[in-house]
C-alpha positions in Angstrom: 65.0 89.1 67.5 63.4 90.4 70.7 64.3 87.2 72.5 68.0 87.5 71.4 68.0 91.1 72.7 66.6 90.0 76.1 69.2 87.3 76.3 72.0 89.7 75.6 70.7 92.2 78.2 70.5 89.5 80.8 74.1 88.4 80.0 75.3 92.0 80.4 73.5 92.2 83.8 75.1 89.0 85.0 78.6 90.0 83.9 78.2 93.4 85.5 77.0 92.0 88.8 80.1 89.8 88.9 82.3 92.8 89.5 81.7 93.3 93.2 84.5 95.7 93.8 83.6 99.4 93.0 85.6 101.7 90.7 87.7 98.8 89.4 87.8 100.1 85.8 87.6 103.9 86.6 89.9 105.8 88.8 90.5 103.1 91.5 89.2 103.0 95.0 87.6 105.8 96.9 87.3 106.1 100.7 84.8 103.6 102.0 85.2 101.1 99.2 85.9 97.5 99.8 89.4 96.6 98.6 90.0 93.4 96.6 92.5 90.9 98.0 95.3 89.6 96.0 97.8 86.7 95.8 101.2 88.1 94.7 104.7 86.7 94.7 107.0 88.0 97.5 110.8 88.5 97.1 111.3 85.3 99.1 109.5 83.3 96.4 106.3 82.7 98.4 102.9 84.2 97.6 101.2 86.6 100.0 97.6 87.7 100.3 95.8 89.8 102.9 93.9 86.7 104.0 97.1 85.3 105.3 97.1 87.8 108.1 94.4 86.3 110.4 95.0 88.6 113.3 95.4 91.8 111.4 93.3 94.8 112.2 94.1 96.5 108.9 96.8 96.9 106.3 99.0 99.7 105.0 99.3 98.7 101.3 102.0 100.8 99.7 102.8 100.8 96.0 106.5 101.5 95.7 109.5 100.5 93.7 113.3 100.2 93.6 114.6 103.2 91.7 112.2 106.1 92.1 113.9 108.9 94.2 110.7 109.6 96.0 110.3 106.0 96.9 113.9 105.9 98.0 113.4 109.0 100.1 110.5 107.4 101.9 112.1 103.9 102.3 113.3 104.2 105.8 110.0 105.8 106.9 108.2 102.8 105.4 110.4 100.4 107.3 109.7 102.5 110.5 105.9 102.4 109.8 106.0 98.6 109.6 108.0 98.2 112.8 105.7 100.6 114.7 102.3 99.4 113.5 102.8 95.7 112.7 102.8 94.9 116.4 99.5 96.8 116.7 97.9 94.8 113.9 98.5 97.0 110.9 101.4 95.6 108.8 102.9 97.2 105.7 102.3 95.3 102.4 104.6 96.8 99.7 103.8 96.1 96.1 106.0 97.0 93.1 103.6 98.0 90.3 106.1 98.8 87.6 106.5 96.9 84.3 110.1 95.6 84.2 110.0 95.4 80.4 109.7 99.2 80.5 111.7 99.8 83.6 114.4 97.1 83.8 115.6 98.1 87.2 112.3 97.0 88.6 112.7 93.3 87.7 112.2 90.6 90.4 116.0 90.1 90.9 116.5 93.8 91.6 113.5 93.8 94.0 115.2 90.9 95.9 118.5 92.8 96.0 116.8 96.0 97.3 114.8 94.2 100.0 117.9 92.4 101.2 120.1 95.5 101.1 117.6 97.6 103.1 116.5 94.8 105.4 112.8 95.0 104.6 110.7 93.8 107.5 107.6 93.5 105.3 106.6 91.6 102.1 107.7 93.2 98.9 105.4 91.9 96.2 105.6 92.0 92.4 102.4 93.0 90.6 103.0 90.7 87.6 101.1 92.0 84.5 100.2 95.1 86.5 96.8 93.7 87.5 96.4 95.1 91.1 97.7 98.6 90.9 95.0 99.8 88.4 92.3 98.2 90.6 93.5 100.1 93.6 94.0 103.2 91.5 97.7 103.6 92.4 99.3 106.3 90.2 102.6 107.1 91.9 105.4 105.5 93.9 104.9 105.6 96.8 101.1 105.6 96.9 99.4 104.5 100.2 96.1 102.7 100.8 95.1 102.2 104.4 92.6 99.4 104.8 90.6 98.5 107.9 89.8 94.8 108.3 86.1 94.4 109.1 83.6 91.5 109.0 82.4 92.8 105.6 85.9 93.1 104.0 88.9 95.4 103.9 87.6 98.9 103.8 89.6 101.8 102.4 90.2 104.4 105.1 93.0 106.6 103.7 94.6 107.1 100.3 97.6 109.2 99.4 101.0 110.3 100.7 102.9 109.2 103.8 103.5 112.7 105.1 103.9 116.3 103.8 107.6 116.4 103.2 109.4 113.7 101.1 112.6 115.7 101.0 113.3 116.1 104.7 111.8 113.9 107.3 112.9 116.3 110.1 110.7 119.0 108.4 107.5 116.9 108.3 104.6 118.8 109.9 101.7 116.4 109.2 102.2 112.6 109.3 99.1 111.6 107.2 99.5 107.9 107.4 100.4 107.7 111.1 97.5 110.0 112.0 95.1 107.9 109.9 96.3 104.6 111.5 96.1 106.0 115.0 92.6 107.3 114.5 91.5 104.0 112.9 92.9 101.9 115.7 91.2 104.2 118.3 87.9 103.9 116.5 87.9 107.6 115.7 87.1 109.4 112.5 90.2 110.1 110.3 90.5 113.8 109.9 92.5 113.8 106.6 91.2 110.9 104.5 93.0 111.6 101.3 96.0 113.5 100.0 97.8 113.8 96.7 100.5 111.1 96.3 103.8 112.6 95.4 106.2 110.4 93.5 107.2 108.9 90.2 104.5 107.8 87.8 103.9 104.1 87.6 105.3 102.4 84.4 102.8 100.0 83.1 
């Protein structure tokens, strides 16, 4: 009986140690955590992973979707962020975390239509089975995760909103994401590392 107990304890230890990414089954990533990579289908039919970007200095992973009014309000700003920072080594990677069986407007065909209509300059990936968004801890659309590419992995540097005014871009006072990326690229400490993501709840 004691031997069986020891074997079970060892098995638990081995299984636990296989989960190298912190907070996977709790509230998602915290600042300083190493983010897991993924391999998800893009609207062009190809798969995309962070590892594909050999020259990247980091990534702006944004969980967003087709129909949420908050996501729509930020859509042009997301496109602008990609155009501004992709050349500097920090591309936008957009992921749709919604379950299309619950939210039909979020199906793959609708994603393709949205990306084409808006002229997305970044990949728009489908999180089939909603496997990646819970790992990251995404709760809203849009929800941003700024990652810095390092020799030890992709480290979470900022989590939260794009800026402080989703309703009116001209009234924005603090550009959280831009400030965070600029500081990261300059090797400086990010002043505001996390904010509350404002948007629609993710439908899983």
